[in-house]
N, C-alpha and C positions, 0 to 999 in steps of 0.2 A: 807392646802388650802388657796391659797391668797386672801388677802383682796379684796372685790369688789367695780366698780367704783360707783362714789355717797356716801358713807361712810366714818364717820370720821376720819383721817387720827392717826393714834396714834403720840401724841406727845414721843420725847426721845431727851437723851444726850448723844453726843459721844465727843473723842476727835480730833482732825484732823491728820493729818501728820505735824504741826507744835507745838502737845500741848494744841489748843485752845479748850477751850470746848464752842460746836454747841448744842444748842438746836434749834428742828423743829419748835417751837413755836414762836422763835425770829422771824420768817418773816411773820407770821399771820399779816395781814391788808396791807401789804409791798408790798410783790410780790408772785407769783408760784415758785413751787418749784420743778424740776425732780430729783428723788431719783434713782439712779443706783446703785441695788444691782450686784456687781460682784464675782465669785469665787474666785481668788486667785492673786494677783500681779505676775507681770516677768513672768505670763502664757501667750502663745501667743495669744489665743482668747480674753483675757480681754486686753492684749496690744494691741492686733491692733482696739478692741474697742474702748476704752479709746482716743487710737492717734486720730479715726476720729472724735471722741466728742472732742478733744483738737482742731482738727484744722477746728472744724466747731462750736466754742464759741460762733460766732455772730448771728445764726440760735437760742439758748438762749436770750443772751441779745437783741437781737432786741425785743425778746419775753416779756421782763423784767421775763426772771425766772432763777433762782438759780440751777447752776447745781452741783448737789452733790451724790459723789461716797461712795459707801459704801461694806464693805467687813471684814471677820474676820480675817484679818490682822494685826499684832501692829501698833502702828502709826510709831515704827522708820521703818518697811518695807513698809510701805505707804510711807514716807519721799526719801528714798534712791528709790524707782521706781518714785515716783513723779518728783524728782528733774532730775532722767536721761530723761525722759519722757519730764519733760519738761511741767505739766497740771498746766494750769491756773486756776483751780477750786479746791475745797475740798475735801477730802479724807477722811471720817471716819472709824477709827478702831471700829466695831464690835467684838471687841477681847474677852473681861470678862467684864460677864457674857457670857462665848461664843453664839456667833449671837444672842443673847438675843432678839436685835432690829428685823433683819432676821426671826427670832420667829413670833414676833409679826404680822409682815407683811405675815405673811403665806407662804415665802420663802427658810426657811432654809431645808438642804439636809439632812438629821439625818446621813444616811449610807453613807456619802462622808465627812460632820462633815464643809460647808461653805453653802453658799447661790448661790440658782439659779439664774441664769442671767433673773433679773427682773426689771423692770420701771414702778415706778408711778409718774404721772403727779399729783401736789397736788396746787389748789389754796388758792390765799392770804386770803381767809376764812378758812383752812385746810381741805376741802374734796378733794378724790380723783378724779380725773373726768378722766383721762385715765391709764391704763396699758396694760401691754402686756409683758410677758415671752417667752423665746424661752428655744426649747427641749437643756440638756445638750450637752455639744459639738456646740451648734449652736448659731453665732454672732448673734446678733441685727442689722437692716438695720439701715441707716439713715432716712430711707423712714418713716421707722415705729415711729422714734422720730420724722417727721416732723408733720404725722397725728395723733399723740397724740398732739403735741402743738397746731393744731388744735381746738382738743378737748376745750382747756383753752378757747378760743374767745369766746366772748358771741355772739349769735346768730343772 
């Protein structure tokens, strides 16, 4: 079961496509984070989703949100894919232990061996303020991201 809104986001440290170790808590007190779990690099739906995010990076930047993709692929696979597609955001390898971060967030599909399409919007205090998950094979819409970003704004 996926983590619920208004709960503390588990901290983690994973390696990016460029070999940089990135820890979620490094953004605490600084900016919000959009964690975008996706099944696998080089797959059609994932490529379409992340290309749409790439083409709309200003949506995140304008809201002071760090966009981070996470999959069970190796960092080498993520680098090849990220370079090919021109992604301007970090792609993190939840490679080993296999899917450990996805499991912590409750979005790892044991029968498939990868994460579901799940997005968590985390505020600067490390609290999950919005999240959404689509059914397997279903892409997330940009409208869902816009609605989730609205949840980060003070009332």
